[in-house]
PyMOL Python script that loads the backbone (N, CA, C, O; Angstrom):
from pymol import cmd

cmd.read_pdbstr("""\
ATOM      1  N   LEU A   1       8.874   3.031  -9.280  1.00  0.00           N
ATOM      2  CA  LEU A   1       8.252   3.383  -8.011  1.00  0.00           C
ATOM      3  C   LEU A   1       9.300   4.046  -7.125  1.00  0.00           C
ATOM      4  O   LEU A   1      10.383   3.500  -6.911  1.00  0.00           O
ATOM      5  N   LYS A   2       8.969   5.217  -6.617  1.00  0.00           N
ATOM      6  CA  LYS A   2       9.895   5.961  -5.754  1.00  0.00           C
ATOM      7  C   LYS A   2       9.589   5.771  -4.268  1.00  0.00           C
ATOM      8  O   LYS A   2      10.491   5.832  -3.432  1.00  0.00           O
ATOM      9  N   GLU A   3       8.307   5.538  -3.939  1.00  0.00           N
ATOM     10  CA  GLU A   3       7.907   5.411  -2.533  1.00  0.00           C
ATOM     11  C   GLU A   3       6.566   4.694  -2.455  1.00  0.00           C
ATOM     12  O   GLU A   3       5.721   4.836  -3.339  1.00  0.00           O
ATOM     13  N   LEU A   4       6.384   3.930  -1.397  1.00  0.00           N
ATOM     14  CA  LEU A   4       5.128   3.232  -1.138  1.00  0.00           C
ATOM     15  C   LEU A   4       4.673   3.611   0.265  1.00  0.00           C
ATOM     16  O   LEU A   4       5.433   3.481   1.225  1.00  0.00           O
ATOM     17  N   ARG A   5       3.417   4.086   0.385  1.00  0.00           N
ATOM     18  CA  ARG A   5       2.865   4.448   1.690  1.00  0.00           C
ATOM     19  C   ARG A   5       1.598   3.643   1.942  1.00  0.00           C
ATOM     20  O   ARG A   5       0.691   3.618   1.109  1.00  0.00           O
ATOM     21  N   ILE A   6       1.542   2.994   3.082  1.00  0.00           N
ATOM     22  CA  ILE A   6       0.389   2.192   3.474  1.00  0.00           C
ATOM     23  C   ILE A   6      -0.244   2.866   4.681  1.00  0.00           C
ATOM     24  O   ILE A   6       0.421   3.081   5.694  1.00  0.00           O
ATOM     25  N   HIS A   7      -1.534   3.202   4.576  1.00  0.00           N
ATOM     26  CA  HIS A   7      -2.267   3.815   5.679  1.00  0.00           C
ATOM     27  C   HIS A   7      -3.311   2.825   6.182  1.00  0.00           C
ATOM     28  O   HIS A   7      -3.964   2.154   5.384  1.00  0.00           O
ATOM     29  N   CYS A   8      -3.469   2.731   7.488  1.00  0.00           N
ATOM     30  CA  CYS A   8      -4.508   1.879   8.061  1.00  0.00           C
ATOM     31  C   CYS A   8      -4.816   2.323   9.485  1.00  0.00           C
ATOM     32  O   CYS A   8      -4.074   3.100  10.085  1.00  0.00           O
ATOM     33  N   SER A   9      -5.915   1.820  10.005  1.00  0.00           N
ATOM     34  CA  SER A   9      -6.317   2.088  11.381  1.00  0.00           C
ATOM     35  C   SER A   9      -5.794   0.968  12.272  1.00  0.00           C
ATOM     36  O   SER A   9      -5.728  -0.190  11.859  1.00  0.00           O
ATOM     37  N   GLN A  10      -5.424   1.327  13.503  1.00  0.00           N
ATOM     38  CA  GLN A  10      -4.925   0.315  14.438  1.00  0.00           C
ATOM     39  C   GLN A  10      -6.026  -0.640  14.901  1.00  0.00           C
ATOM     40  O   GLN A  10      -5.734  -1.768  15.299  1.00  0.00           O
ATOM     41  N   SER A  11      -7.292  -0.200  14.854  1.00  0.00           N
ATOM     42  CA  SER A  11      -8.334  -1.029  15.441  1.00  0.00           C
ATOM     43  C   SER A  11      -9.578  -1.228  14.571  1.00  0.00           C
ATOM     44  O   SER A  11     -10.365  -2.130  14.857  1.00  0.00           O
ATOM     45  N   ALA A  12      -9.785  -0.440  13.543  1.00  0.00           N
ATOM     46  CA  ALA A  12     -11.000  -0.556  12.729  1.00  0.00           C
ATOM     47  C   ALA A  12     -11.029  -1.890  11.978  1.00  0.00           C
ATOM     48  O   ALA A  12     -10.006  -2.351  11.472  1.00  0.00           O
ATOM     49  N   LEU A  13     -12.203  -2.495  11.913  1.00  0.00           N
ATOM     50  CA  LEU A  13     -12.352  -3.780  11.223  1.00  0.00           C
ATOM     51  C   LEU A  13     -12.020  -3.669   9.737  1.00  0.00           C
ATOM     52  O   LEU A  13     -11.512  -4.626   9.152  1.00  0.00           O
ATOM     53  N   GLY A  14     -12.297  -2.522   9.115  1.00  0.00           N
ATOM     54  CA  GLY A  14     -12.023  -2.340   7.698  1.00  0.00           C
ATOM     55  C   GLY A  14     -10.542  -2.371   7.355  1.00  0.00           C
ATOM     56  O   GLY A  14     -10.175  -2.556   6.195  1.00  0.00           O
ATOM     57  N   SER A  15      -9.685  -2.191   8.363  1.00  0.00           N
ATOM     58  CA  SER A  15      -8.236  -2.214   8.146  1.00  0.00           C
ATOM     59  C   SER A  15      -7.590  -3.541   8.526  1.00  0.00           C
ATOM     60  O   SER A  15      -6.370  -3.680   8.430  1.00  0.00           O
ATOM     61  N   LYS A  16      -8.380  -4.511   8.952  1.00  0.00           N
ATOM     62  CA  LYS A  16      -7.810  -5.776   9.428  1.00  0.00           C
ATOM     63  C   LYS A  16      -6.926  -6.456   8.378  1.00  0.00           C
ATOM     64  O   LYS A  16      -5.823  -6.898   8.701  1.00  0.00           O
ATOM     65  N   GLY A  17      -7.386  -6.543   7.142  1.00  0.00           N
ATOM     66  CA  GLY A  17      -6.595  -7.180   6.094  1.00  0.00           C
ATOM     67  C   GLY A  17      -5.285  -6.444   5.844  1.00  0.00           C
ATOM     68  O   GLY A  17      -4.258  -7.069   5.581  1.00  0.00           O
ATOM     69  N   THR A  18      -5.323  -5.128   5.926  1.00  0.00           N
ATOM     70  CA  THR A  18      -4.115  -4.328   5.732  1.00  0.00           C
ATOM     71  C   THR A  18      -3.152  -4.535   6.892  1.00  0.00           C
ATOM     72  O   THR A  18      -1.949  -4.685   6.678  1.00  0.00           O
ATOM     73  N   ARG A  19      -3.668  -4.545   8.117  1.00  0.00           N
ATOM     74  CA  ARG A  19      -2.806  -4.815   9.281  1.00  0.00           C
ATOM     75  C   ARG A  19      -2.186  -6.197   9.186  1.00  0.00           C
ATOM     76  O   ARG A  19      -0.998  -6.367   9.459  1.00  0.00           O
ATOM     77  N   ASP A  20      -2.984  -7.187   8.799  1.00  0.00           N
ATOM     78  CA  ASP A  20      -2.463  -8.551   8.646  1.00  0.00           C
ATOM     79  C   ASP A  20      -1.369  -8.598   7.582  1.00  0.00           C
ATOM     80  O   ASP A  20      -0.354  -9.272   7.759  1.00  0.00           O
ATOM     81  N   PHE A  21      -1.579  -7.878   6.469  1.00  0.00           N
ATOM     82  CA  PHE A  21      -0.564  -7.826   5.423  1.00  0.00           C
ATOM     83  C   PHE A  21       0.746  -7.258   5.976  1.00  0.00           C
ATOM     84  O   PHE A  21       1.817  -7.819   5.748  1.00  0.00           O
ATOM     85  N   VAL A  22       0.652  -6.164   6.687  1.00  0.00           N
ATOM     86  CA  VAL A  22       1.864  -5.535   7.238  1.00  0.00           C
ATOM     87  C   VAL A  22       2.570  -6.492   8.199  1.00  0.00           C
ATOM     88  O   VAL A  22       3.791  -6.640   8.149  1.00  0.00           O
ATOM     89  N   LEU A  23       1.809  -7.131   9.061  1.00  0.00           N
ATOM     90  CA  LEU A  23       2.404  -8.047  10.040  1.00  0.00           C
ATOM     91  C   LEU A  23       3.039  -9.274   9.388  1.00  0.00           C
ATOM     92  O   LEU A  23       4.096  -9.731   9.823  1.00  0.00           O
ATOM     93  N   ASN A  24       2.406  -9.802   8.358  1.00  0.00           N
ATOM     94  CA  ASN A  24       2.841 -11.072   7.781  1.00  0.00           C
ATOM     95  C   ASN A  24       3.693 -10.968   6.520  1.00  0.00           C
ATOM     96  O   ASN A  24       4.448 -11.890   6.213  1.00  0.00           O
ATOM     97  N   GLN A  25       3.585  -9.864   5.787  1.00  0.00           N
ATOM     98  CA  GLN A  25       4.242  -9.817   4.486  1.00  0.00           C
ATOM     99  C   GLN A  25       5.144  -8.609   4.269  1.00  0.00           C
ATOM    100  O   GLN A  25       5.768  -8.494   3.214  1.00  0.00           O
ATOM    101  N   TYR A  26       5.226  -7.709   5.237  1.00  0.00           N
ATOM    102  CA  TYR A  26       6.081  -6.526   5.067  1.00  0.00           C
ATOM    103  C   TYR A  26       7.523  -6.920   4.769  1.00  0.00           C
ATOM    104  O   TYR A  26       8.135  -6.368   3.855  1.00  0.00           O
ATOM    105  N   ALA A  27       8.066  -7.852   5.515  1.00  0.00           N
ATOM    106  CA  ALA A  27       9.480  -8.236   5.344  1.00  0.00           C
ATOM    107  C   ALA A  27       9.736  -8.766   3.934  1.00  0.00           C
ATOM    108  O   ALA A  27      10.769  -8.461   3.338  1.00  0.00           O
ATOM    109  N   VAL A  28       8.818  -9.545   3.403  1.00  0.00           N
ATOM    110  CA  VAL A  28       8.961 -10.082   2.046  1.00  0.00           C
ATOM    111  C   VAL A  28       8.904  -8.949   1.019  1.00  0.00           C
ATOM    112  O   VAL A  28       9.703  -8.909   0.084  1.00  0.00           O
ATOM    113  N   LEU A  29       7.957  -8.035   1.199  1.00  0.00           N
ATOM    114  CA  LEU A  29       7.824  -6.895   0.292  1.00  0.00           C
ATOM    115  C   LEU A  29       9.088  -6.039   0.314  1.00  0.00           C
ATOM    116  O   LEU A  29       9.584  -5.638  -0.740  1.00  0.00           O
ATOM    117  N   LYS A  30       9.609  -5.758   1.498  1.00  0.00           N
ATOM    118  CA  LYS A  30      10.812  -4.937   1.615  1.00  0.00           C
ATOM    119  C   LYS A  30      12.024  -5.642   1.013  1.00  0.00           C
ATOM    120  O   LYS A  30      12.848  -4.999   0.364  1.00  0.00           O
ATOM    121  N   ALA A  31      12.145  -6.939   1.216  1.00  0.00           N
ATOM    122  CA  ALA A  31      13.263  -7.694   0.651  1.00  0.00           C
ATOM    123  C   ALA A  31      13.222  -7.681  -0.879  1.00  0.00           C
ATOM    124  O   ALA A  31      14.266  -7.656  -1.531  1.00  0.00           O
ATOM    125  N   ALA A  32      12.014  -7.697  -1.445  1.00  0.00           N
ATOM    126  CA  ALA A  32      11.868  -7.691  -2.901  1.00  0.00           C
ATOM    127  C   ALA A  32      12.077  -6.297  -3.497  1.00  0.00           C
ATOM    128  O   ALA A  32      12.324  -6.162  -4.696  1.00  0.00           O
ATOM    129  N   ASN A  33      11.977  -5.259  -2.655  1.00  0.00           N
ATOM    130  CA  ASN A  33      12.100  -3.869  -3.109  1.00  0.00           C
ATOM    131  C   ASN A  33      13.006  -3.087  -2.163  1.00  0.00           C
ATOM    132  O   ASN A  33      12.558  -2.119  -1.548  1.00  0.00           O
ATOM    133  N   PRO A  34      14.263  -3.485  -2.035  1.00  0.00           N
ATOM    134  CA  PRO A  34      15.132  -2.893  -1.010  1.00  0.00           C
ATOM    135  C   PRO A  34      15.409  -1.400  -1.187  1.00  0.00           C
ATOM    136  O   PRO A  34      15.699  -0.710  -0.210  1.00  0.00           O
ATOM    137  N   SER A  35      15.325  -0.899  -2.400  1.00  0.00           N
ATOM    138  CA  SER A  35      15.642   0.515  -2.615  1.00  0.00           C
ATOM    139  C   SER A  35      14.425   1.436  -2.530  1.00  0.00           C
ATOM    140  O   SER A  35      14.557   2.656  -2.629  1.00  0.00           O
ATOM    141  N   VAL A  36      13.251   0.854  -2.349  1.00  0.00           N
ATOM    142  CA  VAL A  36      12.017   1.648  -2.282  1.00  0.00           C
ATOM    143  C   VAL A  36      11.646   1.900  -0.821  1.00  0.00           C
ATOM    144  O   VAL A  36      11.470   0.949  -0.060  1.00  0.00           O
ATOM    145  N   PRO A  37      11.525   3.177  -0.416  1.00  0.00           N
ATOM    146  CA  PRO A  37      11.034   3.450   0.934  1.00  0.00           C
ATOM    147  C   PRO A  37       9.588   2.959   1.071  1.00  0.00           C
ATOM    148  O   PRO A  37       8.735   3.274   0.242  1.00  0.00           O
ATOM    149  N   ILE A  38       9.328   2.191   2.118  1.00  0.00           N
ATOM    150  CA  ILE A  38       7.983   1.692   2.389  1.00  0.00           C
ATOM    151  C   ILE A  38       7.583   2.230   3.758  1.00  0.00           C
ATOM    152  O   ILE A  38       8.165   1.867   4.779  1.00  0.00           O
ATOM    153  N   LEU A  39       6.578   3.103   3.759  1.00  0.00           N
ATOM    154  CA  LEU A  39       6.140   3.752   4.990  1.00  0.00           C
ATOM    155  C   LEU A  39       4.788   3.191   5.406  1.00  0.00           C
ATOM    156  O   LEU A  39       3.883   3.068   4.580  1.00  0.00           O
ATOM    157  N   VAL A  40       4.651   2.857   6.663  1.00  0.00           N
ATOM    158  CA  VAL A  40       3.379   2.373   7.196  1.00  0.00           C
ATOM    159  C   VAL A  40       2.903   3.403   8.204  1.00  0.00           C
ATOM    160  O   VAL A  40       3.597   3.704   9.175  1.00  0.00           O
ATOM    161  N   ARG A  41       1.704   3.947   7.965  1.00  0.00           N
ATOM    162  CA  ARG A  41       1.137   4.968   8.830  1.00  0.00           C
ATOM    163  C   ARG A  41      -0.158   4.439   9.432  1.00  0.00           C
ATOM    164  O   ARG A  41      -1.082   4.053   8.717  1.00  0.00           O
ATOM    165  N   GLU A  42      -0.206   4.430  10.752  1.00  0.00           N
ATOM    166  CA  GLU A  42      -1.421   4.015  11.450  1.00  0.00           C
ATOM    167  C   GLU A  42      -2.038   5.234  12.118  1.00  0.00           C
ATOM    168  O   GLU A  42      -1.341   6.029  12.751  1.00  0.00           O
ATOM    169  N   ALA A  43      -3.347   5.374  11.973  1.00  0.00           N
ATOM    170  CA  ALA A  43      -4.079   6.452  12.617  1.00  0.00           C
ATOM    171  C   ALA A  43      -5.479   5.945  12.938  1.00  0.00           C
ATOM    172  O   ALA A  43      -6.040   5.135  12.200  1.00  0.00           O
ATOM    173  N   GLN A  44      -6.026   6.416  14.020  1.00  0.00           N
ATOM    174  CA  GLN A  44      -7.337   5.959  14.464  1.00  0.00           C
ATOM    175  C   GLN A  44      -8.402   6.240  13.404  1.00  0.00           C
ATOM    176  O   GLN A  44      -8.557   7.378  12.962  1.00  0.00           O
ATOM    177  N   ASN A  45      -9.122   5.218  13.006  1.00  0.00           N
ATOM    178  CA  ASN A  45     -10.270   5.293  12.093  1.00  0.00           C
ATOM    179  C   ASN A  45      -9.960   5.853  10.708  1.00  0.00           C
ATOM    180  O   ASN A  45     -10.858   6.386  10.055  1.00  0.00           O
ATOM    181  N   VAL A  46      -8.730   5.750  10.248  1.00  0.00           N
ATOM    182  CA  VAL A  46      -8.391   6.173   8.888  1.00  0.00           C
ATOM    183  C   VAL A  46      -8.768   5.056   7.913  1.00  0.00           C
ATOM    184  O   VAL A  46      -8.717   3.877   8.261  1.00  0.00           O
ATOM    185  N   GLU A  47      -9.141   5.431   6.708  1.00  0.00           N
ATOM    186  CA  GLU A  47      -9.470   4.449   5.674  1.00  0.00           C
ATOM    187  C   GLU A  47      -8.199   3.730   5.224  1.00  0.00           C
ATOM    188  O   GLU A  47      -7.177   4.370   4.977  1.00  0.00           O
ATOM    189  N   ALA A  48      -8.262   2.416   5.119  1.00  0.00           N
ATOM    190  CA  ALA A  48      -7.108   1.639   4.664  1.00  0.00           C
ATOM    191  C   ALA A  48      -6.867   1.924   3.186  1.00  0.00           C
ATOM    192  O   ALA A  48      -7.783   1.828   2.370  1.00  0.00           O
ATOM    193  N   ARG A  49      -5.620   2.277   2.848  1.00  0.00           N
ATOM    194  CA  ARG A  49      -5.279   2.607   1.466  1.00  0.00           C
ATOM    195  C   ARG A  49      -3.779   2.524   1.269  1.00  0.00           C
ATOM    196  O   ARG A  49      -3.009   2.511   2.229  1.00  0.00           O
ATOM    197  N   VAL A  50      -3.381   2.467   0.016  1.00  0.00           N
ATOM    198  CA  VAL A  50      -1.958   2.442  -0.328  1.00  0.00           C
ATOM    199  C   VAL A  50      -1.726   3.500  -1.406  1.00  0.00           C
ATOM    200  O   VAL A  50      -2.532   3.668  -2.320  1.00  0.00           O
ATOM    201  N   PHE A  51      -0.614   4.199  -1.274  1.00  0.00           N
ATOM    202  CA  PHE A  51      -0.211   5.210  -2.246  1.00  0.00           C
ATOM    203  C   PHE A  51       1.112   4.789  -2.862  1.00  0.00           C
ATOM    204  O   PHE A  51       2.016   4.340  -2.158  1.00  0.00           O
ATOM    205  N   GLY A  52       1.223   4.933  -4.158  1.00  0.00           N
ATOM    206  CA  GLY A  52       2.494   4.745  -4.845  1.00  0.00           C
ATOM    207  C   GLY A  52       2.924   6.085  -5.408  1.00  0.00           C
ATOM    208  O   GLY A  52       2.136   6.758  -6.074  1.00  0.00           O
ATOM    209  N   ARG A  53       4.156   6.481  -5.152  1.00  0.00           N
ATOM    210  CA  ARG A  53       4.688   7.721  -5.742  1.00  0.00           C
ATOM    211  C   ARG A  53       5.713   7.332  -6.790  1.00  0.00           C
ATOM    212  O   ARG A  53       6.623   6.544  -6.532  1.00  0.00           O
ATOM    213  N   TYR A  54       5.550   7.895  -7.964  1.00  0.00           N
ATOM    214  CA  TYR A  54       6.378   7.559  -9.116  1.00  0.00           C
ATOM    215  C   TYR A  54       7.207   8.777  -9.526  1.00  0.00           C
ATOM    216  O   TYR A  54       7.206   9.794  -8.832  1.00  0.00           O
ATOM    217  N   ALA A  55       7.904   8.674 -10.636  1.00  0.00           N
ATOM    218  CA  ALA A  55       8.727   9.778 -11.151  1.00  0.00           C
ATOM    219  C   ALA A  55       7.877  11.034 -11.342  1.00  0.00           C
ATOM    220  O   ALA A  55       6.675  10.960 -11.597  1.00  0.00           O
ATOM    221  N   ASN A  56       8.527  12.176 -11.212  1.00  0.00           N
ATOM    222  CA  ASN A  56       7.892  13.483 -11.404  1.00  0.00           C
ATOM    223  C   ASN A  56       6.758  13.752 -10.424  1.00  0.00           C
ATOM    224  O   ASN A  56       5.876  14.559 -10.717  1.00  0.00           O
ATOM    225  N   GLY A  57       6.762  13.096  -9.270  1.00  0.00           N
ATOM    226  CA  GLY A  57       5.767  13.356  -8.233  1.00  0.00           C
ATOM    227  C   GLY A  57       4.391  12.788  -8.502  1.00  0.00           C
ATOM    228  O   GLY A  57       3.452  13.105  -7.773  1.00  0.00           O
ATOM    229  N   VAL A  58       4.238  11.963  -9.517  1.00  0.00           N
ATOM    230  CA  VAL A  58       2.943  11.361  -9.833  1.00  0.00           C
ATOM    231  C   VAL A  58       2.599  10.339  -8.757  1.00  0.00           C
ATOM    232  O   VAL A  58       3.428   9.503  -8.397  1.00  0.00           O
ATOM    233  N   GLU A  59       1.361  10.411  -8.242  1.00  0.00           N
ATOM    234  CA  GLU A  59       0.902   9.466  -7.217  1.00  0.00           C
ATOM    235  C   GLU A  59      -0.320   8.715  -7.701  1.00  0.00           C
ATOM    236  O   GLU A  59      -1.107   9.206  -8.511  1.00  0.00           O
ATOM    237  N   ARG A  60      -0.451   7.509  -7.176  1.00  0.00           N
ATOM    238  CA  ARG A  60      -1.611   6.663  -7.455  1.00  0.00           C
ATOM    239  C   ARG A  60      -2.075   6.093  -6.131  1.00  0.00           C
ATOM    240  O   ARG A  60      -1.253   5.698  -5.304  1.00  0.00           O
ATOM    241  N   LYS A  61      -3.386   6.046  -5.918  1.00  0.00           N
ATOM    242  CA  LYS A  61      -3.955   5.546  -4.664  1.00  0.00           C
ATOM    243  C   LYS A  61      -4.913   4.395  -4.961  1.00  0.00           C
ATOM    244  O   LYS A  61      -5.668   4.431  -5.933  1.00  0.00           O
ATOM    245  N   ILE A  62      -4.867   3.379  -4.110  1.00  0.00           N
ATOM    246  CA  ILE A  62      -5.821   2.279  -4.179  1.00  0.00           C
ATOM    247  C   ILE A  62      -6.391   2.099  -2.774  1.00  0.00           C
ATOM    248  O   ILE A  62      -5.644   2.015  -1.799  1.00  0.00           O
ATOM    249  N   ILE A  63      -7.716   2.042  -2.677  1.00  0.00           N
ATOM    250  CA  ILE A  63      -8.400   1.829  -1.401  1.00  0.00           C
ATOM    251  C   ILE A  63      -8.299   0.345  -1.024  1.00  0.00           C
ATOM    252  O   ILE A  63      -8.536  -0.535  -1.852  1.00  0.00           O
ATOM    253  N   LEU A  64      -7.945   0.087   0.230  1.00  0.00           N
ATOM    254  CA  LEU A  64      -7.783  -1.281   0.735  1.00  0.00           C
ATOM    255  C   LEU A  64      -8.839  -1.638   1.782  1.00  0.00           C
ATOM    256  O   LEU A  64      -8.814  -2.736   2.338  1.00  0.00           O
ATOM    257  N   GLU A  65      -9.743  -0.738   2.046  1.00  0.00           N
ATOM    258  CA  GLU A  65     -10.753  -0.909   3.086  1.00  0.00           C
ATOM    259  C   GLU A  65     -11.558  -2.185   2.866  1.00  0.00           C
ATOM    260  O   GLU A  65     -12.028  -2.450   1.759  1.00  0.00           O
ATOM    261  N   ASN A  66     -11.711  -2.964   3.917  1.00  0.00           N
ATOM    262  CA  ASN A  66     -12.514  -4.196   3.936  1.00  0.00           C
ATOM    263  C   ASN A  66     -11.988  -5.320   3.048  1.00  0.00           C
ATOM    264  O   ASN A  66     -12.728  -6.253   2.737  1.00  0.00           O
ATOM    265  N   LEU A  67     -10.722  -5.247   2.634  1.00  0.00           N
ATOM    266  CA  LEU A  67     -10.132  -6.340   1.857  1.00  0.00           C
ATOM    267  C   LEU A  67      -9.416  -7.303   2.793  1.00  0.00           C
ATOM    268  O   LEU A  67      -8.920  -6.896   3.844  1.00  0.00           O
ATOM    269  N   ASP A  68      -9.358  -8.578   2.417  1.00  0.00           N
ATOM    270  CA  ASP A  68      -8.590  -9.534   3.209  1.00  0.00           C
ATOM    271  C   ASP A  68      -7.105  -9.405   2.853  1.00  0.00           C
ATOM    272  O   ASP A  68      -6.743  -8.695   1.915  1.00  0.00           O
ATOM    273  N   GLU A  69      -6.260 -10.095   3.606  1.00  0.00           N
ATOM    274  CA  GLU A  69      -4.813  -9.988   3.435  1.00  0.00           C
ATOM    275  C   GLU A  69      -4.368 -10.317   2.007  1.00  0.00           C
ATOM    276  O   GLU A  69      -3.519  -9.622   1.449  1.00  0.00           O
ATOM    277  N   SER A  70      -4.926 -11.351   1.424  1.00  0.00           N
ATOM    278  CA  SER A  70      -4.563 -11.758   0.074  1.00  0.00           C
ATOM    279  C   SER A  70      -4.926 -10.686  -0.956  1.00  0.00           C
ATOM    280  O   SER A  70      -4.145 -10.404  -1.865  1.00  0.00           O
ATOM    281  N   SER A  71      -6.096 -10.100  -0.814  1.00  0.00           N
ATOM    282  CA  SER A  71      -6.531  -9.039  -1.735  1.00  0.00           C
ATOM    283  C   SER A  71      -5.668  -7.794  -1.571  1.00  0.00           C
ATOM    284  O   SER A  71      -5.345  -7.125  -2.552  1.00  0.00           O
ATOM    285  N   VAL A  72      -5.293  -7.481  -0.327  1.00  0.00           N
ATOM    286  CA  VAL A  72      -4.396  -6.350  -0.074  1.00  0.00           C
ATOM    287  C   VAL A  72      -3.059  -6.594  -0.782  1.00  0.00           C
ATOM    288  O   VAL A  72      -2.517  -5.688  -1.415  1.00  0.00           O
ATOM    289  N   ALA A  73      -2.535  -7.806  -0.677  1.00  0.00           N
ATOM    290  CA  ALA A  73      -1.269  -8.141  -1.333  1.00  0.00           C
ATOM    291  C   ALA A  73      -1.374  -7.949  -2.845  1.00  0.00           C
ATOM    292  O   ALA A  73      -0.440  -7.445  -3.469  1.00  0.00           O
ATOM    293  N   ASN A  74      -2.499  -8.345  -3.439  1.00  0.00           N
ATOM    294  CA  ASN A  74      -2.692  -8.176  -4.880  1.00  0.00           C
ATOM    295  C   ASN A  74      -2.720  -6.709  -5.271  1.00  0.00           C
ATOM    296  O   ASN A  74      -2.115  -6.320  -6.270  1.00  0.00           O
ATOM    297  N   LYS A  75      -3.419  -5.888  -4.490  1.00  0.00           N
ATOM    298  CA  LYS A  75      -3.511  -4.454  -4.787  1.00  0.00           C
ATOM    299  C   LYS A  75      -2.150  -3.779  -4.645  1.00  0.00           C
ATOM    300  O   LYS A  75      -1.791  -2.926  -5.457  1.00  0.00           O
ATOM    301  N   ILE A  76      -1.398  -4.154  -3.623  1.00  0.00           N
ATOM    302  CA  ILE A  76      -0.073  -3.563  -3.432  1.00  0.00           C
ATOM    303  C   ILE A  76       0.859  -4.001  -4.557  1.00  0.00           C
ATOM    304  O   ILE A  76       1.679  -3.209  -5.022  1.00  0.00           O
ATOM    305  N   GLN A  77       0.745  -5.235  -4.991  1.00  0.00           N
ATOM    306  CA  GLN A  77       1.546  -5.703  -6.121  1.00  0.00           C
ATOM    307  C   GLN A  77       1.237  -4.882  -7.372  1.00  0.00           C
ATOM    308  O   GLN A  77       2.144  -4.571  -8.144  1.00  0.00           O
ATOM    309  N   GLN A  78      -0.028  -4.529  -7.580  1.00  0.00           N
ATOM    310  CA  GLN A  78      -0.412  -3.684  -8.713  1.00  0.00           C
ATOM    311  C   GLN A  78       0.306  -2.333  -8.650  1.00  0.00           C
ATOM    312  O   GLN A  78       0.834  -1.853  -9.653  1.00  0.00           O
ATOM    313  N   ILE A  79       0.319  -1.738  -7.477  1.00  0.00           N
ATOM    314  CA  ILE A  79       0.967  -0.419  -7.314  1.00  0.00           C
ATOM    315  C   ILE A  79       2.465  -0.535  -7.565  1.00  0.00           C
ATOM    316  O   ILE A  79       3.055   0.320  -8.225  1.00  0.00           O
ATOM    317  N   VAL A  80       3.085  -1.599  -7.035  1.00  0.00           N
ATOM    318  CA  VAL A  80       4.531  -1.756  -7.159  1.00  0.00           C
ATOM    319  C   VAL A  80       4.934  -2.003  -8.608  1.00  0.00           C
ATOM    320  O   VAL A  80       5.948  -1.474  -9.063  1.00  0.00           O
ATOM    321  N   GLN A  81       4.163  -2.792  -9.332  1.00  0.00           N
ATOM    322  CA  GLN A  81       4.571  -3.230 -10.666  1.00  0.00           C
ATOM    323  C   GLN A  81       4.029  -2.379 -11.818  1.00  0.00           C
ATOM    324  O   GLN A  81       4.512  -2.504 -12.943  1.00  0.00           O
ATOM    325  N   THR A  82       3.055  -1.531 -11.571  1.00  0.00           N
ATOM    326  CA  THR A  82       2.408  -0.812 -12.673  1.00  0.00           C
ATOM    327  C   THR A  82       2.418   0.689 -12.418  1.00  0.00           C
ATOM    328  O   THR A  82       1.665   1.193 -11.584  1.00  0.00           O
ATOM    329  N   ALA A  83       3.268   1.389 -13.136  1.00  0.00           N
ATOM    330  CA  ALA A  83       3.275   2.846 -13.074  1.00  0.00           C
ATOM    331  C   ALA A  83       2.069   3.395 -13.817  1.00  0.00           C
ATOM    332  O   ALA A  83       1.592   2.763 -14.760  1.00  0.00           O
ATOM    333  N   PRO A  84       1.565   4.551 -13.416  1.00  0.00           N
ATOM    334  CA  PRO A  84       0.427   5.139 -14.134  1.00  0.00           C
ATOM    335  C   PRO A  84       0.785   5.445 -15.581  1.00  0.00           C
ATOM    336  O   PRO A  84       1.913   5.832 -15.885  1.00  0.00           O
ATOM    337  N   SER A  85      -0.173   5.269 -16.456  1.00  0.00           N
ATOM    338  CA  SER A  85       0.053   5.614 -17.870  1.00  0.00           C
ATOM    339  C   SER A  85      -0.067   7.125 -18.037  1.00  0.00           C
ATOM    340  O   SER A  85      -0.521   7.816 -17.125  1.00  0.00           O
ATOM    341  N   ALA A  86       0.329   7.632 -19.176  1.00  0.00           N
ATOM    342  CA  ALA A  86       0.240   9.069 -19.451  1.00  0.00           C
ATOM    343  C   ALA A  86      -1.201   9.563 -19.349  1.00  0.00           C
ATOM    344  O   ALA A  86      -1.436  10.709 -18.966  1.00  0.00           O
ATOM    345  N   ALA A  87      -2.160   8.714 -19.687  1.00  0.00           N
ATOM    346  CA  ALA A  87      -3.574   9.096 -19.618  1.00  0.00           C
ATOM    347  C   ALA A  87      -4.048   9.267 -18.179  1.00  0.00           C
ATOM    348  O   ALA A  87      -4.972  10.038 -17.924  1.00  0.00           O
ATOM    349  N   GLN A  88      -3.424   8.553 -17.227  1.00  0.00           N
ATOM    350  CA  GLN A  88      -3.823   8.632 -15.826  1.00  0.00           C
ATOM    351  C   GLN A  88      -3.167   9.807 -15.114  1.00  0.00           C
ATOM    352  O   GLN A  88      -3.591  10.182 -14.021  1.00  0.00           O
ATOM    353  N   VAL A  89      -2.146  10.388 -15.717  1.00  0.00           N
ATOM    354  CA  VAL A  89      -1.400  11.482 -15.077  1.00  0.00           C
ATOM    355  C   VAL A  89      -2.121  12.742 -15.227  1.00  0.00           C
ATOM    356  O   VAL A  89      -1.656  13.779 -14.756  1.00  0.00           O
TER     357      VAL A  89
END
""", "prot")
cmd.dss("prot")
cmd.show_as("cartoon", "prot")
cmd.util.cbc("prot")
cmd.orient("prot")
C-alpha cells in the first residue's frame, strides 16, 4: 500500500461511521502503518469511501456510506492488508 485516502462528509448521516472511525481510530491506524500516507478529506455531502493506492498507480475503492464505525474499520483493514489481484487491475 502506497497511500490511503478517506473521504467523508462533515455532516451527512451516511458518513457518521467514517467520521467516528477517524476520530477514534486514526491514531491506531497511523501507528500501525507509519510509512503510509493517510489522507482524510472532508467535503459537504460527499459519499463516504476509502481509496487504497498500490504499486504502479493501481487504486481500489470501497464505499463506506451508512456503515458503522466497526464496519468502516473492517473495510479499511481490507484495503490496507489486501492488494488487488492481477485480475482486478
